[in-house]
MARVEXTOR-823232 format. One line per 10 residues: number of its first residue (from 0); for each residue x negated, y, z of C-alpha. Coordinates in Angstrom, 2 decimals, decimal comma, padded with zeros to 5 digits, always signed. Layout:
<paros>
NUM	X:Y:Z ~ ...
</paros>
This chain:
<paros>
0	-131,32:+140,93:+083,61 ~ -133,60:+138,42:+081,88 ~ -136,48:+139,52:+079,68 ~ -138,94:+137,37:+077,71 ~ -141,81:+139,39:+076,24 ~ -144,25:+137,88:+073,72 ~ -144,09:+134,48:+075,39 ~ -146,34:+131,72:+074,11 ~ -146,17:+128,10:+075,21 ~ -147,92:+125,06:+073,84
10	-148,44:+121,44:+074,88 ~ -151,93:+120,47:+073,81 ~ -152,19:+121,30:+070,12 ~ -148,41:+121,50:+069,70 ~ -147,19:+125,11:+069,71 ~ -143,60:+125,32:+070,94 ~ -143,05:+129,06:+071,43 ~ -144,98:+131,86:+069,75 ~ -144,32:+135,55:+070,35 ~ -140,92:+134,66:+071,83
20	-139,10:+137,82:+072,94 ~ -135,52:+138,05:+074,16 ~ -133,47:+140,22:+076,51 ~ -130,26:+139,20:+078,29 ~ -128,28:+141,90:+080,11 ~ -126,50:+141,32:+083,40 ~ -122,96:+140,02:+082,90 ~ -123,51:+138,54:+079,45 ~ -122,63:+134,99:+078,48 ~ -125,65:+134,44:+076,28
30	-126,18:+131,49:+073,95 ~ -129,55:+130,42:+072,56 ~ -129,00:+128,18:+069,53 ~ -131,50:+126,01:+067,72 ~ -132,01:+122,65:+066,08 ~ -133,25:+119,65:+068,06 ~ -136,82:+120,02:+069,35 ~ -136,87:+123,74:+068,61 ~ -138,01:+124,65:+072,14 ~ -134,71:+125,39:+073,91
40	-135,47:+123,17:+076,90 ~ -138,91:+124,75:+077,19 ~ -137,29:+128,19:+077,35 ~ -135,03:+127,04:+080,22 ~ -137,89:+125,49:+082,16 ~ -140,06:+128,59:+081,74 ~ -137,20:+130,78:+082,93 ~ -136,59:+128,67:+086,03 ~ -140,29:+128,41:+086,87 ~ -140,52:+124,67:+086,16
50	-143,19:+125,32:+083,52 ~ -146,01:+127,85:+083,40 ~ -146,33:+129,99:+080,27 ~ -149,59:+130,34:+078,33 ~ -149,23:+134,08:+077,80 ~ -146,62:+136,83:+077,81 ~ -144,17:+137,70:+080,57 ~ -140,76:+136,59:+081,83 ~ -138,79:+138,84:+084,18 ~ -135,67:+137,95:+086,15
60	-134,46:+141,33:+087,40 ~ -137,60:+142,68:+089,09 ~ -139,30:+139,30:+089,56 ~ -141,74:+137,46:+087,35 ~ -140,75:+133,86:+086,64 ~ -143,05:+131,49:+088,49 ~ -143,68:+133,89:+091,38 ~ -141,74:+134,28:+094,64 ~ -140,25:+130,87:+093,96 ~ -137,87:+130,85:+096,93
70	-136,33:+134,22:+096,04 ~ -136,17:+133,29:+092,37 ~ -134,35:+130,03:+093,08 ~ -131,75:+131,90:+095,11 ~ -130,91:+133,95:+092,02 ~ -130,85:+131,06:+089,55 ~ -128,70:+127,98:+089,16 ~ -130,06:+125,40:+086,71 ~ -128,20:+122,67:+084,82 ~ -130,71:+120,40:+083,02
80	-129,78:+118,16:+080,11 ~ -129,97:+115,13:+082,41 ~ -129,35:+115,54:+086,13 ~ -131,28:+113,44:+088,60 ~ -128,93:+110,93:+090,19 ~ -128,62:+109,44:+093,66 ~ -126,60:+106,31:+092,75 ~ -125,40:+105,33:+096,23 ~ -124,51:+108,85:+097,40 ~ -120,91:+109,95:+097,10
90	-120,15:+113,14:+095,22 ~ -119,48:+114,99:+098,49 ~ -122,70:+113,72:+100,09 ~ -124,70:+114,77:+097,03 ~ -123,30:+118,31:+097,07 ~ -123,62:+118,61:+100,84 ~ -127,29:+117,65:+100,56 ~ -128,00:+120,40:+098,01 ~ -125,94:+122,95:+099,93 ~ -128,14:+122,24:+102,95
100	-131,25:+122,70:+100,80 ~ -130,01:+126,22:+100,04 ~ -129,41:+126,80:+103,77 ~ -125,69:+127,48:+103,36 ~ -123,81:+127,82:+106,63 ~ -122,59:+124,41:+107,78 ~ -119,16:+125,81:+108,61 ~ -118,69:+127,00:+104,99 ~ -120,19:+124,08:+103,07 ~ -117,09:+121,84:+103,03
110	-114,82:+124,64:+101,84 ~ -117,30:+125,70:+099,15 ~ -117,62:+122,14:+097,87 ~ -113,86:+121,60:+097,76 ~ -113,28:+124,89:+095,97 ~ -115,85:+124,11:+093,25 ~ -114,63:+120,53:+092,79 ~ -111,11:+121,89:+092,29 ~ -112,42:+124,47:+089,80 ~ -114,17:+121,71:+087,83
120	-111,18:+119,38:+088,01 ~ -113,12:+116,55:+089,68 ~ -111,83:+116,71:+093,29 ~ -110,46:+113,16:+092,92 ~ -114,05:+111,87:+092,59 ~ -115,17:+113,42:+095,89 ~ -115,66:+110,11:+097,70 ~ -116,91:+108,09:+094,74 ~ -120,54:+106,95:+094,51 ~ -122,47:+108,68:+091,74
130	-123,32:+105,40:+090,04 ~ -119,70:+105,01:+088,84 ~ -119,25:+108,52:+087,42 ~ -118,45:+108,87:+083,71 ~ -120,67:+111,15:+081,61 ~ -118,09:+113,97:+081,57 ~ -117,67:+113,96:+085,36 ~ -121,44:+113,81:+085,88 ~ -121,93:+116,89:+083,69 ~ -119,27:+118,84:+085,58
140	-120,87:+117,77:+088,85 ~ -124,22:+119,08:+087,61 ~ -122,60:+122,46:+086,97 ~ -120,94:+122,46:+090,39 ~ -124,29:+121,70:+092,05 ~ -125,88:+124,66:+090,23 ~ -123,07:+126,99:+091,38 ~ -123,14:+125,99:+095,07 ~ -125,29:+128,90:+096,27 ~ -123,48:+131,46:+094,05
150	-126,50:+132,37:+091,91 ~ -126,47:+135,61:+089,93 ~ -127,70:+133,74:+086,86 ~ -126,57:+130,32:+085,67 ~ -128,97:+128,56:+083,26 ~ -127,62:+125,56:+081,33 ~ -129,65:+123,42:+078,94 ~ -127,37:+122,08:+076,18 ~ -124,40:+121,50:+078,53 ~ -122,02:+120,41:+075,72
160	-124,27:+117,67:+074,34 ~ -122,52:+114,32:+073,69 ~ -119,26:+115,42:+075,32 ~ -115,72:+115,00:+073,98 ~ -113,76:+118,05:+072,84 ~ -111,52:+118,12:+075,91 ~ -114,48:+118,15:+078,31 ~ -116,21:+120,84:+076,25 ~ -113,09:+123,02:+076,51 ~ -112,90:+122,44:+080,29
170	-116,58:+123,34:+080,77 ~ -116,06:+126,54:+078,78 ~ -113,25:+127,50:+081,19 ~ -115,51:+126,83:+084,18 ~ -118,28:+129,03:+082,78 ~ -115,97:+131,86:+081,75 ~ -114,40:+131,82:+085,22 ~ -117,85:+131,98:+086,82 ~ -118,88:+134,90:+084,59 ~ -115,78:+136,96:+085,46
180	-117,44:+138,51:+088,52 ~ -120,26:+140,00:+086,48 ~ -122,60:+137,03:+086,75 ~ -124,90:+136,10:+083,87 ~ -124,62:+132,78:+082,05 ~ -127,52:+131,68:+079,83 ~ -127,04:+128,45:+077,89 ~ -128,60:+126,60:+074,99 ~ -127,14:+124,35:+072,32 ~ -127,22:+123,27:+068,70
190	-123,54:+123,44:+067,65 ~ -122,45:+126,89:+066,56 ~ -118,78:+126,08:+067,09 ~ -119,30:+125,45:+070,82 ~ -120,39:+129,06:+071,33 ~ -118,02:+131,16:+069,21 ~ -115,26:+131,42:+071,84 ~ -117,55:+131,29:+074,88 ~ -120,52:+133,63:+074,45 ~ -120,62:+137,40:+074,31
200	-124,05:+137,35:+072,65 ~ -126,05:+134,86:+070,60 ~ -129,62:+134,34:+069,45 ~ -131,20:+131,73:+067,18 ~ -134,50:+129,99:+067,85 ~ -136,52:+128,71:+064,90 ~ -140,17:+127,69:+064,73 ~ -140,86:+129,20:+068,15 ~ -139,36:+132,63:+067,49 ~ -136,02:+134,40:+067,73
210	-134,85:+134,98:+064,16 ~ -131,46:+136,56:+064,81 ~ -129,68:+138,02:+067,84 ~ -126,76:+140,24:+068,73 ~ -123,12:+140,39:+069,80 ~ -121,03:+137,39:+068,76 ~ -118,66:+139,45:+066,59 ~ -121,51:+140,97:+064,60 ~ -123,40:+137,68:+064,28 ~ -120,35:+135,90:+062,86
220	-119,67:+138,75:+060,41 ~ -123,23:+138,46:+059,13 ~ -123,06:+134,67:+058,91 ~ -119,72:+134,79:+057,09 ~ -121,05:+137,29:+054,55 ~ -123,96:+134,97:+053,73 ~ -121,82:+131,86:+053,26 ~ -120,50:+130,99:+049,81 ~ -116,88:+131,27:+048,74 ~ -115,58:+127,84:+047,78
230	-113,00:+127,66:+044,97 ~ -111,04:+124,67:+043,71 ~ -109,19:+125,21:+040,43 ~ -106,35:+123,32:+038,75 ~ -107,41:+122,06:+035,36 ~ -110,41:+123,26:+033,38 ~ -112,83:+125,71:+034,95 ~ -113,84:+127,57:+031,78 ~ -111,56:+130,60:+032,25 ~ -112,51:+130,98:+035,92
240	-116,23:+130,74:+035,18 ~ -115,92:+133,45:+032,53 ~ -114,05:+135,72:+034,95 ~ -116,59:+135,19:+037,72 ~ -119,50:+135,81:+035,35 ~ -118,11:+139,25:+034,51 ~ -117,79:+140,33:+038,19 ~ -120,99:+142,13:+039,30 ~ -120,34:+141,18:+042,94 ~ -120,79:+137,50:+042,10
250	-124,52:+136,89:+042,46 ~ -124,63:+133,16:+041,72 ~ -122,35:+130,31:+040,74 ~ -122,92:+126,66:+041,59 ~ -120,89:+123,61:+040,66 ~ -120,49:+120,88:+043,29 ~ -118,26:+117,97:+042,22 ~ -114,77:+119,51:+041,88 ~ -115,67:+122,78:+043,62 ~ -117,15:+126,08:+042,50
260	-119,39:+127,81:+045,07 ~ -120,16:+131,49:+044,56 ~ -122,42:+133,89:+046,43 ~ -120,24:+136,98:+046,66 ~ -121,48:+140,34:+047,95 ~ -118,40:+142,06:+049,29 ~ -116,24:+142,60:+052,36 ~ -112,93:+140,94:+053,22 ~ -110,96:+143,47:+051,14 ~ -113,12:+142,84:+048,10
270	-112,68:+139,09:+048,56 ~ -108,91:+139,65:+048,49 ~ -109,28:+141,74:+045,34 ~ -111,22:+138,94:+043,66 ~ -108,54:+136,41:+044,61 ~ -105,80:+138,69:+043,22 ~ -107,80:+139,14:+040,00 ~ -108,02:+135,36:+039,56 ~ -104,30:+134,83:+040,22 ~ -103,31:+137,72:+037,92
280	-105,34:+136,06:+035,16 ~ -102,98:+133,06:+035,38 ~ -105,59:+130,71:+036,83 ~ -104,09:+128,16:+039,23 ~ -106,09:+127,47:+042,39 ~ -106,01:+124,70:+044,98 ~ -108,14:+126,65:+047,47 ~ -110,22:+129,81:+047,96 ~ -112,15:+130,25:+051,23 ~ -115,46:+131,21:+052,83
290	-117,51:+128,19:+053,83 ~ -117,98:+127,83:+057,59 ~ -121,42:+128,61:+058,99 ~ -123,76:+125,92:+060,28 ~ -127,19:+125,82:+061,86 ~ -128,94:+124,73:+058,67 ~ -127,56:+127,68:+056,69 ~ -128,46:+130,14:+059,43 ~ -132,01:+128,84:+059,67 ~ -132,51:+128,99:+055,93
300	-132,21:+125,31:+055,05 ~ -131,20:+124,61:+051,47 ~ -128,60:+122,12:+050,44 ~ -130,41:+119,84:+048,00 ~ -127,15:+118,35:+046,70 ~ -126,00:+121,26:+044,60 ~ -126,82:+122,02:+040,96 ~ -127,24:+125,77:+040,29 ~ -125,89:+126,77:+036,87 ~ -125,91:+130,56:+036,90
310	-127,75:+133,31:+038,69 ~ -127,15:+137,05:+038,46 ~ -129,08:+139,91:+040,05
</paros>
């Protein structure tokens, strides 16, 4: 279990976290999402004891972060955005060094390293010096290093950043496999799509506070309901605009180039009813869909490119 309670952290006059509270239950794959420079790295460093908080409390099970450092480090595995490198060390030498730091039994270290390298799909790099490793291999190696001592909690700071889609998918498999035994995975990021099929729970960090949190299924239902329906019509839009104006569930209509965006207050069945109503009226459509969610929409950013024509309450 991880619990942040009313945490405050600043650097000089720059306030990064204010009244930050969050709880992560054992066994969850928990994603903390936020825009760049929103404080995600600070959260990870506070959790792992690399930074001291100004006020509030952070608990890892029954331990306060920053105290009992040796015991705390046994429970946590940390993957920073950029891993420190030892250019001339081979991959095996690097992992053996860190395994020794965690006082793993010498007779088990080689087997543990080989097993994790196989899991990550980088066994072929075992004898390569770190200075030749591609970005994708280096990121997988960072995860392997954090898993060496079998920590109960794996903390990853933006592990998908600047990686290709194939590597992202492979890292997701590694993390899901690690979480299968009831371990907790806590990771940060800024791309909503990277988390939808990985995390069990999500939270969103904005201006130093958590503004939304919950199970992934519920979060995505809420996000979808807030996103506009995008409609493309064949020919003139006059008949469709008149129909939409008469529907009380349509709260606003905006025109964007060749698209009509509507804020629609209704569930999936009511969306289907609206679509049927449009088709039954003889209006030909090219498309009708809910716009995908993005970080800007979730955090309340407005799209300045649209021209609002109607508004209904």
